[in-house]
MOPAC internal coordinates of N, CA, C and O (Angstrom, degrees):
PM7 1SCF
backbone

  N    0.0000 0     0.00 0     0.00 0    0    0    0
  C    1.4517 1     0.00 0     0.00 0    1    0    0
  C    1.5383 1   109.33 1     0.00 0    2    1    0
  O    1.2310 1   120.54 1   -43.50 1    3    2    1
  N    1.3028 1   116.57 1   136.50 1    3    2    1
  C    1.4632 1   121.48 1   179.10 1    5    3    2
  C    1.5278 1   110.03 1   -80.79 1    6    5    3
  O    1.2310 1   121.37 1   -17.38 1    7    6    5
  N    1.3293 1   114.99 1   162.62 1    7    6    5
  C    1.4675 1   121.42 1  -175.29 1    9    7    6
  C    1.5261 1   112.09 1   -56.72 1   10    9    7
  O    1.2310 1   120.09 1   133.20 1   11   10    9
  N    1.3442 1   117.44 1   -46.80 1   11   10    9
  C    1.4534 1   119.02 1  -177.56 1   13   11   10
  C    1.5246 1   111.74 1   -66.97 1   14   13   11
  O    1.2310 1   120.38 1   145.80 1   15   14   13
  N    1.3245 1   116.88 1   -34.20 1   15   14   13
  C    1.4639 1   120.93 1   178.07 1   17   15   14
  C    1.5244 1   110.41 1   -66.82 1   18   17   15
  O    1.2310 1   120.50 1   138.99 1   19   18   17
  N    1.3316 1   116.65 1   -41.01 1   19   18   17
  C    1.4503 1   120.55 1   178.61 1   21   19   18
  C    1.5233 1   110.86 1   -65.72 1   22   21   19
  O    1.2310 1   120.29 1   137.32 1   23   22   21
  N    1.3266 1   117.06 1   -42.68 1   23   22   21
  C    1.4708 1   120.76 1   176.64 1   25   23   22
  C    1.5211 1   109.97 1   -56.46 1   26   25   23
  O    1.2310 1   120.49 1   133.74 1   27   26   25
  N    1.3312 1   116.67 1   -46.26 1   27   26   25
  C    1.4652 1   120.52 1  -179.76 1   29   27   26
  C    1.5268 1   111.48 1   -63.70 1   30   29   27
  O    1.2310 1   120.21 1   138.64 1   31   30   29
  N    1.3239 1   117.20 1   -41.36 1   31   30   29
  C    1.4601 1   121.54 1   179.84 1   33   31   30
  C    1.5201 1   110.36 1   -63.50 1   34   33   31
  O    1.2310 1   120.28 1   136.37 1   35   34   33
  N    1.3096 1   117.06 1   -43.63 1   35   34   33
  C    1.4649 1   120.05 1   177.49 1   37   35   34
  C    1.5209 1   110.37 1   -60.49 1   38   37   35
  O    1.2310 1   120.44 1   135.55 1   39   38   37
  N    1.3273 1   116.76 1   -44.45 1   39   38   37
  C    1.4584 1   121.46 1   177.46 1   41   39   38
  C    1.5221 1   112.31 1   -59.48 1   42   41   39
  O    1.2310 1   120.79 1   136.07 1   43   42   41
  N    1.3196 1   116.10 1   -43.93 1   43   42   41
  C    1.4699 1   121.00 1   179.00 1   45   43   42
  C    1.5262 1   110.80 1   -64.85 1   46   45   43
  O    1.2310 1   120.32 1   135.64 1   47   46   45
  N    1.3135 1   116.99 1   -44.36 1   47   46   45
  C    1.4769 1   120.45 1   178.29 1   49   47   46
  C    1.5269 1   111.18 1   -60.57 1   50   49   47
  O    1.2310 1   120.43 1   134.78 1   51   50   49
  N    1.3237 1   116.78 1   -45.22 1   51   50   49
  C    1.4526 1   119.95 1  -178.88 1   53   51   50
  C    1.5268 1   112.02 1   -71.56 1   54   53   51
  O    1.2310 1   119.90 1   152.14 1   55   54   53
  N    1.3146 1   117.79 1   -27.86 1   55   54   53
  C    1.4668 1   120.54 1   175.13 1   57   55   54
  C    1.5242 1   109.16 1   -64.74 1   58   57   55
  O    1.2310 1   120.68 1   134.14 1   59   58   57
  N    1.3103 1   116.30 1   -45.86 1   59   58   57
  C    1.4602 1   121.59 1  -179.63 1   61   59   58
  C    1.5289 1   110.79 1   -65.86 1   62   61   59
  O    1.2310 1   120.37 1   135.51 1   63   62   61
  N    1.3186 1   116.91 1   -44.49 1   63   62   61
  C    1.4646 1   122.10 1  -173.87 1   65   63   62
  C    1.5258 1   113.61 1   -81.10 1   66   65   63
  O    1.2310 1   119.99 1   148.09 1   67   66   65
  N    1.3464 1   117.62 1   -31.91 1   67   66   65
  C    1.4688 1   120.32 1  -169.36 1   69   67   66
  C    1.5271 1   115.54 1  -135.82 1   70   69   67
  O    1.2310 1   119.37 1  -174.43 1   71   70   69
  N    1.2956 1   118.80 1     5.57 1   71   70   69
  C    1.4514 1   120.01 1  -179.50 1   73   71   70
  C    1.5150 1   114.99 1    73.33 1   74   73   71
  O    1.2310 1   120.08 1  -155.36 1   75   74   73
  N    1.3218 1   117.45 1    24.64 1   75   74   73
  C    1.4691 1   122.35 1   177.42 1   77   75   74
  C    1.5211 1   109.14 1   -70.36 1   78   77   75
  O    1.2310 1   120.82 1   -35.04 1   79   78   77
  N    1.3261 1   116.03 1   144.96 1   79   78   77
  C    1.4566 1   120.42 1   176.83 1   81   79   78
  C    1.5357 1   110.15 1  -119.42 1   82   81   79
  O    1.2310 1   121.36 1   -29.44 1   83   82   81
  N    1.3103 1   115.01 1   150.56 1   83   82   81
  C    1.4738 1   121.01 1   173.78 1   85   83   82
  C    1.5257 1   107.60 1   -84.62 1   86   85   83
  O    1.2310 1   120.53 1   -40.97 1   87   86   85
  N    1.3250 1   116.59 1   139.03 1   87   86   85
  C    1.4498 1   121.38 1  -177.62 1   89   87   86
  C    1.5251 1   109.05 1  -150.34 1   90   89   87
  O    1.2310 1   120.88 1    19.06 1   91   90   89
  N    1.3214 1   115.92 1  -160.94 1   91   90   89
  C    1.4623 1   123.25 1   178.26 1   93   91   90
  C    1.5214 1   109.07 1  -132.65 1   94   93   91
  O    1.2310 1   121.30 1   -34.66 1   95   94   93
  N    1.3277 1   115.12 1   145.34 1   95   94   93
  C    1.4590 1   122.00 1   174.17 1   97   95   94
  C    1.5227 1   106.30 1  -144.39 1   98   97   95
  O    1.2310 1   120.35 1   -55.88 1   99   98   97
  N    1.3223 1   116.93 1   124.12 1   99   98   97
  C    1.4698 1   121.80 1  -176.20 1  101   99   98
  C    1.5266 1   110.70 1    54.79 1  102  101   99
  O    1.2310 1   120.24 1  -148.68 1  103  102  101
  N    1.3282 1   117.14 1    31.32 1  103  102  101
  C    1.4528 1   121.70 1   179.97 1  105  103  102
  C    1.5188 1   114.02 1    75.47 1  106  105  103
  O    1.2310 1   120.42 1  -171.00 1  107  106  105
  N    1.3334 1   116.80 1     9.00 1  107  106  105
  C    1.4710 1   121.87 1   179.53 1  109  107  106
  C    1.5347 1   108.53 1  -109.01 1  110  109  107
  O    1.2310 1   120.23 1   -32.10 1  111  110  109
  N    1.3257 1   117.16 1   147.90 1  111  110  109
  C    1.4597 1   118.85 1   176.87 1  113  111  110
  C    1.5264 1   110.36 1   -64.97 1  114  113  111
  O    1.2310 1   120.86 1   -43.63 1  115  114  113
  N    1.3260 1   115.95 1   136.37 1  115  114  113
  C    1.4539 1   119.50 1   179.38 1  117  115  114
  C    1.5223 1   110.24 1  -141.38 1  118  117  115
  O    1.2310 1   121.43 1   -11.41 1  119  118  117
  N    1.3067 1   114.87 1   168.59 1  119  118  117
  C    1.4555 1   122.67 1   175.51 1  121  119  118
  C    1.5202 1   108.12 1  -114.97 1  122  121  119
  O    1.2310 1   121.11 1   -42.37 1  123  122  121
  N    1.3413 1   115.49 1   137.63 1  123  122  121
  C    1.4619 1   120.29 1  -179.92 1  125  123  122
  C    1.5194 1   110.42 1  -128.01 1  126  125  123
  O    1.2310 1   121.59 1   -32.55 1  127  126  125
  N    1.3205 1   114.56 1   147.45 1  127  126  125
  C    1.4572 1   121.86 1   173.53 1  129  127  126
  C    1.5305 1   106.29 1  -132.83 1  130  129  127
  O    1.2310 1   120.92 1   -50.71 1  131  130  129
  N    1.3264 1   115.84 1   129.29 1  131  130  129
  C    1.4737 1   120.14 1  -175.00 1  133  131  130
  C    1.5218 1   110.91 1    52.87 1  134  133  131
  O    1.2310 1   120.77 1  -139.57 1  135  134  133
  N    1.3233 1   116.13 1    40.43 1  135  134  133
  C    1.4691 1   124.31 1   177.52 1  137  135  134
  C    1.5339 1   113.71 1    64.25 1  138  137  135
  O    1.2310 1   120.21 1  -160.35 1  139  138  137
  N    1.3353 1   117.20 1    19.65 1  139  138  137
  C    1.4593 1   121.34 1   177.84 1  141  139  138
  C    1.5261 1   109.28 1  -118.03 1  142  141  139
  O    1.2310 1   121.05 1   -55.81 1  143  142  141
  N    1.3300 1   115.59 1   124.19 1  143  142  141
  C    1.4721 1   120.04 1   178.57 1  145  143  142
  C    1.5264 1   109.45 1   -69.75 1  146  145  143
  O    1.2310 1   121.46 1   -43.29 1  147  146  145
  N    1.3318 1   114.82 1   136.71 1  147  146  145
  C    1.4732 1   119.70 1   178.38 1  149  147  146
  C    1.5074 1   113.20 1  -133.00 1  150  149  147
  O    1.2310 1   119.65 1   164.47 1  151  150  149
  N    1.3214 1   118.28 1   -15.53 1  151  150  149
  C    1.4656 1   121.42 1   178.61 1  153  151  150
  C    1.5170 1   108.34 1  -150.03 1  154  153  151
  O    1.2310 1   121.28 1   -25.39 1  155  154  153
  N    1.3350 1   115.17 1   154.61 1  155  154  153
  C    1.4666 1   120.69 1   179.01 1  157  155  154
  C    1.5261 1   108.43 1  -148.88 1  158  157  155
  O    1.2310 1   121.84 1   -12.79 1  159  158  157
  N    1.3305 1   114.09 1   167.21 1  159  158  157
  C    1.4524 1   121.27 1   175.99 1  161  159  158
  C    1.5155 1   108.40 1  -117.82 1  162  161  159
  O    1.2310 1   120.71 1   -51.40 1  163  162  161
  N    1.3501 1   116.24 1   128.60 1  163  162  161
  C    1.4530 1   120.63 1  -172.82 1  165  163  162
  C    1.5141 1   109.68 1  -148.50 1  166  165  163
  O    1.2310 1   120.56 1   -64.89 1  167  166  165
  N    1.3215 1   116.53 1   115.11 1  167  166  165
  C    1.4673 1   122.76 1   174.78 1  169  167  166
  C    1.5374 1   112.76 1    51.54 1  170  169  167
  O    1.2310 1   120.39 1  -134.89 1  171  170  169
  N    1.3196 1   116.87 1    45.11 1  171  170  169
  C    1.4516 1   121.53 1   176.54 1  173  171  170
  C    1.5120 1   114.63 1    80.54 1  174  173  171
  O    1.2310 1   120.26 1  -174.38 1  175  174  173
  N    1.3324 1   117.11 1     5.62 1  175  174  173
  C    1.4647 1   122.02 1   179.81 1  177  175  174
  C    1.5242 1   108.29 1  -118.19 1  178  177  175
  O    1.2310 1   120.70 1   -21.71 1  179  178  177
  N    1.3190 1   116.27 1   158.29 1  179  178  177
  C    1.4522 1   119.62 1   168.04 1  181  179  178
  C    1.5110 1   108.21 1  -101.08 1  182  181  179
  O    1.2310 1   121.74 1   -31.29 1  183  182  181
  N    1.3034 1   114.28 1   148.71 1  183  182  181
  C    1.4541 1   122.95 1  -177.60 1  185  183  182
  C    1.5244 1   107.95 1  -123.40 1  186  185  183
  O    1.2310 1   120.32 1   -42.12 1  187  186  185
  N    1.3254 1   116.99 1   137.88 1  187  186  185
  C    1.4515 1   121.33 1  -174.16 1  189  187  186
  C    1.5219 1   110.88 1  -132.98 1  190  189  187
  O    1.2310 1   121.00 1   -42.81 1  191  190  189
  N    1.3372 1   115.69 1   137.19 1  191  190  189
  C    1.4688 1   120.36 1   174.99 1  193  191  190
  C    1.5227 1   106.93 1   -88.03 1  194  193  191
  O    1.2310 1   121.21 1   -73.32 1  195  194  193
  N    1.3257 1   115.29 1   106.68 1  195  194  193
  C    1.4598 1   120.63 1  -173.93 1  197  195  194
  C    1.5260 1   113.94 1  -125.10 1  198  197  195
  O    1.2310 1   120.58 1   179.77 1  199  198  197
  N    1.3127 1   116.49 1    -0.23 1  199  198  197
  C    1.4692 1   120.04 1   176.55 1  201  199  198
  C    1.5121 1   113.68 1    91.65 1  202  201  199
  O    1.2310 1   121.26 1   -46.50 1  203  202  201
  N    1.3104 1   115.19 1   133.50 1  203  202  201
  C    1.4710 1   120.10 1  -177.40 1  205  203  202
  C    1.5191 1   112.20 1   -61.21 1  206  205  203
  O    1.2310 1   120.22 1   151.58 1  207  206  205
  N    1.3414 1   117.19 1   -28.42 1  207  206  205
  C    1.4698 1   119.51 1  -179.75 1  209  207  206
  C    1.5236 1   112.28 1   -69.30 1  210  209  207
  O    1.2310 1   119.64 1   165.61 1  211  210  209
  N    1.3317 1   118.29 1   -14.39 1  211  210  209
  C    1.4625 1   122.02 1   179.93 1  213  211  210
  C    1.5277 1   113.68 1  -102.40 1  214  213  211
  O    1.2310 1   119.75 1   177.81 1  215  214  213
  N    1.3222 1   118.08 1    -2.19 1  215  214  213
  C    1.4657 1   120.73 1  -173.01 1  217  215  214
  C    1.5243 1   113.62 1   -63.32 1  218  217  215
  O    1.2310 1   119.68 1   136.09 1  219  218  217
  N    1.3058 1   118.22 1   -43.91 1  219  218  217
  C    1.4695 1   120.37 1  -176.81 1  221  219  218
  C    1.5344 1   110.06 1   -60.72 1  222  221  219
  O    1.2310 1   120.47 1   132.70 1  223  222  221
  N    1.3201 1   116.72 1   -47.30 1  223  222  221
  C    1.4753 1   120.98 1   178.48 1  225  223  222
  C    1.5216 1   111.33 1   -59.98 1  226  225  223
  O    1.2310 1   120.61 1   134.07 1  227  226  225
  N    1.3197 1   116.43 1   -45.93 1  227  226  225
  C    1.4651 1   120.98 1  -177.42 1  229  227  226
  C    1.5261 1   112.17 1   -67.63 1  230  229  227
  O    1.2310 1   120.14 1   141.12 1  231  230  229
  N    1.3232 1   117.34 1   -38.88 1  231  230  229
  C    1.4662 1   120.29 1   179.19 1  233  231  230
  C    1.5197 1   111.10 1   -67.85 1  234  233  231
  O    1.2310 1   120.27 1   152.83 1  235  234  233
  N    1.3229 1   117.09 1   -27.17 1  235  234  233
  C    1.4619 1   120.85 1   174.78 1  237  235  234
  C    1.5314 1   109.76 1   -70.57 1  238  237  235
  O    1.2310 1   121.00 1   137.38 1  239  238  237
  N    1.3171 1   115.70 1   -42.62 1  239  238  237
  C    1.4695 1   120.75 1   179.92 1  241  239  238
  C    1.5237 1   112.03 1   -71.23 1  242  241  239
  O    1.2310 1   120.59 1   143.73 1  243  242  241
  N    1.3463 1   116.48 1   -36.27 1  243  242  241
  C    1.4715 1   122.50 1  -179.07 1  245  243  242
  C    1.5337 1   108.36 1  -121.88 1  246  245  243
  O    1.2310 1   119.97 1  -101.50 1  247  246  245
  N    1.3405 1   117.67 1    78.50 1  247  246  245
  C    1.4747 1   122.00 1  -170.92 1  249  247  246
  C    1.5171 1   115.34 1   -56.65 1  250  249  247
  O    1.2310 1   119.25 1   152.20 1  251  250  249
  N    1.3096 1   119.03 1   -27.80 1  251  250  249
  C    1.4652 1   120.41 1  -178.42 1  253  251  250
  C    1.5320 1   111.94 1   -83.31 1  254  253  251
  O    1.2310 1   120.22 1   179.81 1  255  254  253
  N    1.3200 1   117.19 1    -0.19 1  255  254  253
  C    1.4616 1   121.15 1  -175.68 1  257  255  254
  C    1.5232 1   112.19 1   -83.09 1  258  257  255
  O    1.2310 1   121.68 1   -28.74 1  259  258  257
  N    1.3390 1   114.39 1   151.26 1  259  258  257
  C    1.4649 1   121.70 1   179.82 1  261  259  258
  C    1.5192 1   108.98 1  -139.27 1  262  261  259
  O    1.2310 1   121.16 1   -18.89 1  263  262  261
  N    1.3335 1   115.38 1   161.11 1  263  262  261
  C    1.4511 1   118.71 1   170.91 1  265  263  262
  C    1.5331 1   108.37 1   -65.24 1  266  265  263
  O    1.2310 1   120.89 1   -41.57 1  267  266  265
  N    1.3037 1   115.90 1   138.43 1  267  266  265
  C    1.4621 1   122.46 1  -174.79 1  269  267  266
  C    1.5201 1   110.75 1   -70.65 1  270  269  267
  O    1.2310 1   121.20 1   -48.37 1  271  270  269
  N    1.3263 1   115.31 1   131.63 1  271  270  269
  C    1.4644 1   122.79 1   176.86 1  273  271  270
  C    1.5266 1   107.70 1  -123.72 1  274  273  271
  O    1.2310 1   120.15 1  -100.49 1  275  274  273
  N    1.3579 1   117.31 1    79.51 1  275  274  273
  C    1.4690 1   119.21 1  -174.02 1  277  275  274
  C    1.5264 1   113.64 1   -64.11 1  278  277  275
  O    1.2310 1   119.87 1   155.33 1  279  278  277
  N    1.3141 1   117.85 1   -24.67 1  279  278  277
  C    1.4662 1   120.08 1  -178.74 1  281  279  278
  C    1.5240 1   111.87 1   -81.71 1  282  281  279
  O    1.2310 1   120.36 1   158.78 1  283  282  281
  N    1.3370 1   116.92 1   -21.22 1  283  282  281
  C    1.4594 1   120.13 1  -176.39 1  285  283  282
  C    1.5227 1   112.63 1    71.72 1  286  285  283
  O    1.2310 1   120.35 1  -163.35 1  287  286  285
  N    1.3505 1   116.94 1    16.65 1  287  286  285
  C    1.4589 1   121.20 1  -177.58 1  289  287  286
  C    1.5273 1   112.23 1  -110.05 1  290  289  287
  O    1.2310 1   121.40 1  -149.05 1  291  290  289
  N    1.3287 1   114.93 1    30.95 1  291  290  289
  C    1.4560 1   121.89 1   179.10 1  293  291  290
  C    1.5229 1   112.47 1    56.24 1  294  293  291
  O    1.2310 1   121.76 1  -136.69 1  295  294  293
  N    1.3664 1   114.23 1    43.31 1  295  294  293
  C    1.4658 1   121.08 1   175.19 1  297  295  294
  C    1.5342 1   108.45 1  -127.89 1  298  297  295
  O    1.2310 1   120.37 1  -108.83 1  299  298  297
  N    1.3297 1   116.90 1    71.17 1  299  298  297
  C    1.4628 1   119.63 1  -177.46 1  301  299  298
  C    1.5245 1   112.19 1   -66.36 1  302  301  299
  O    1.2310 1   121.43 1   -30.91 1  303  302  301
  N    1.3073 1   114.88 1   149.09 1  303  302  301
  C    1.4656 1   122.10 1   179.64 1  305  303  302
  C    1.5392 1   108.36 1   -88.67 1  306  305  303
  O    1.2310 1   120.77 1   -54.19 1  307  306  305
  N    1.3130 1   116.14 1   125.81 1  307  306  305
  C    1.4678 1   121.60 1  -172.12 1  309  307  306
  C    1.5285 1   114.45 1   -65.08 1  310  309  307
  O    1.2310 1   120.15 1   148.64 1  311  310  309
  N    1.3288 1   117.31 1   -31.36 1  311  310  309
  C    1.4681 1   121.30 1  -175.90 1  313  311  310
  C    1.5302 1   113.43 1   -90.19 1  314  313  311
  O    1.2310 1   119.98 1   171.05 1  315  314  313
  N    1.3245 1   117.64 1    -8.95 1  315  314  313
  C    1.4676 1   120.83 1  -170.98 1  317  315  314
  C    1.5247 1   111.28 1  -111.61 1  318  317  315
  O    1.2310 1   121.07 1   -47.46 1  319  318  317
  N    1.3207 1   115.57 1   132.54 1  319  318  317
  C    1.4571 1   121.81 1   179.98 1  321  319  318
  C    1.5367 1   110.41 1  -115.07 1  322  321  319
  O    1.2310 1   120.57 1   -51.90 1  323  322  321
  N    1.3013 1   116.51 1   128.10 1  323  322  321
  C    1.4660 1   123.13 1   177.19 1  325  323  322
  C    1.5236 1   107.75 1   -94.19 1  326  325  323
  O    1.2310 1   121.07 1   -62.74 1  327  326  325
  N    1.3410 1   115.56 1   117.26 1  327  326  325
  C    1.4612 1   121.81 1  -174.59 1  329  327  326
  C    1.5337 1   109.03 1  -113.70 1  330  329  327
  O    1.2310 1   120.60 1   -55.79 1  331  330  329
  N    1.3202 1   116.46 1   124.21 1  331  330  329
  C    1.4579 1   120.85 1  -175.28 1  333  331  330
  C    1.5218 1   112.08 1   -71.39 1  334  333  331
  O    1.2310 1   121.49 1   -15.17 1  335  334  333
  N    1.3150 1   114.76 1   164.83 1  335  334  333
  C    1.4717 1   122.65 1   179.67 1  337  335  334
  C    1.5261 1   110.96 1   -61.48 1  338  337  335
  O    1.2310 1   120.41 1   158.71 1  339  338  337
  N    1.3072 1   116.82 1   -21.29 1  339  338  337
  C    1.4661 1   121.28 1   177.55 1  341  339  338
  C    1.5321 1   110.68 1   -52.87 1  342  341  339
  O    1.2310 1   120.24 1   149.58 1  343  342  341
  N    1.3340 1   117.14 1   -30.42 1  343  342  341
  C    1.4619 1   122.62 1  -177.64 1  345  343  342
  C    1.5438 1   111.81 1  -108.07 1  346  345  343
  O    1.2310 1   120.48 1  -151.47 1  347  346  345
  N    1.3109 1   116.68 1    28.53 1  347  346  345
  C    1.4705 1   120.91 1  -173.37 1  349  347  346
  C    1.5303 1   112.73 1   -60.62 1  350  349  347
  O    1.2310 1   119.88 1   155.18 1  351  350  349
  N    1.3321 1   117.84 1   -24.82 1  351  350  349
  C    1.4669 1   119.21 1   177.92 1  353  351  350
  C    1.5249 1   112.25 1   -62.34 1  354  353  351
  O    1.2310 1   119.95 1   158.28 1  355  354  353
  N    1.3205 1   117.70 1   -21.72 1  355  354  353
  C    1.4606 1   122.24 1   179.91 1  357  355  354
  C    1.5199 1   113.63 1  -100.16 1  358  357  355
  O    1.2310 1   119.73 1   176.07 1  359  358  357
  N    1.3109 1   118.11 1    -3.93 1  359  358  357
  C    1.4587 1   120.62 1  -175.10 1  361  359  358
  C    1.5252 1   113.05 1   -55.98 1  362  361  359
  O    1.2310 1   119.40 1   133.45 1  363  362  361
  N    1.3305 1   118.74 1   -46.55 1  363  362  361
  C    1.4686 1   119.31 1  -177.50 1  365  363  362
  C    1.5197 1   111.05 1   -64.68 1  366  365  363
  O    1.2310 1   120.16 1   137.18 1  367  366  365
  N    1.3215 1   117.31 1   -42.82 1  367  366  365
  C    1.4631 1   120.23 1   177.79 1  369  367  366
  C    1.5285 1   111.04 1   -62.15 1  370  369  367
  O    1.2310 1   120.11 1   139.66 1  371  370  369
  N    1.3123 1   117.39 1   -40.34 1  371  370  369
  C    1.4633 1   120.97 1   177.29 1  373  371  370
  C    1.5231 1   111.07 1   -65.65 1  374  373  371
  O    1.2310 1   120.20 1   142.22 1  375  374  373
  N    1.3222 1   117.22 1   -37.78 1  375  374  373
  C    1.4689 1   121.01 1   178.18 1  377  375  374
  C    1.5255 1   109.68 1   -64.05 1  378  377  375
  O    1.2310 1   120.15 1   137.23 1  379  378  377
  N    1.3082 1   117.32 1   -42.77 1  379  378  377
  C    1.4669 1   120.38 1   179.00 1  381  379  378
  C    1.5465 1   109.80 1   -64.40 1  382  381  379
  O    1.2310 1   121.08 1   136.60 1  383  382  381
  N    1.3101 1   115.53 1   -43.40 1  383  382  381
  C    1.4713 1   120.20 1   178.32 1  385  383  382
  C    1.5225 1   110.25 1   -60.87 1  386  385  383
  O    1.2310 1   120.16 1   138.03 1  387  386  385
  N    1.3351 1   117.31 1   -41.97 1  387  386  385
  C    1.4746 1   121.32 1   179.00 1  389  387  386
  C    1.5269 1   110.80 1   -67.05 1  390  389  387
  O    1.2310 1   120.12 1   139.57 1  391  390  389
  N    1.3249 1   117.38 1   -40.43 1  391  390  389
  C    1.4758 1   120.86 1   178.10 1  393  391  390
  C    1.5240 1   109.37 1   -60.74 1  394  393  391
  O    1.2310 1   120.18 1   137.06 1  395  394  393
  N    1.3132 1   117.26 1   -42.94 1  395  394  393
  C    1.4629 1   121.24 1   177.84 1  397  395  394
  C    1.5269 1   110.97 1   -65.33 1  398  397  395
  O    1.2310 1   120.56 1   143.13 1  399  398  397
  N    1.3280 1   116.53 1   -36.87 1  399  398  397
  C    1.4689 1   121.22 1  -179.70 1  401  399  398
  C    1.5243 1   111.52 1   -61.57 1  402  401  399
  O    1.2310 1   119.69 1   138.00 1  403  402  401
  N    1.3194 1   118.20 1   -42.00 1  403  402  401
  C    1.4731 1   120.46 1  -175.95 1  405  403  402
  C    1.5223 1   113.56 1   -80.34 1  406  405  403
  O    1.2310 1   120.09 1   167.15 1  407  406  405
  N    1.2968 1   117.43 1   -12.85 1  407  406  405
  C    1.4706 1   120.76 1  -177.54 1  409  407  406
  C    1.4892 1   114.36 1  -107.43 1  410  409  407
  O    1.2310 1   120.10 1   180.00 1  411  410  409

């Protein structure tokens, strides 16, 4: 399964299970729960809002991950982690964790 297909499948699963909706944020596809964005798809990666206090732990677990910089102007978002397809087996769990974080 390709990255975009997996992102869509996760969104569909969470829509069925939790009432998540597909939306847009900064012109990028995102997932929202209770009108709060918690995950997005960006350049073949998934991005998750997990809180700045969790970034060090998560970057250790997912070494190729970085804080998300949707503008590309070296202004990364402190609460958002961009996780590469290399870790796609964890994407759904991270999405659920992010959904819980925003609610």
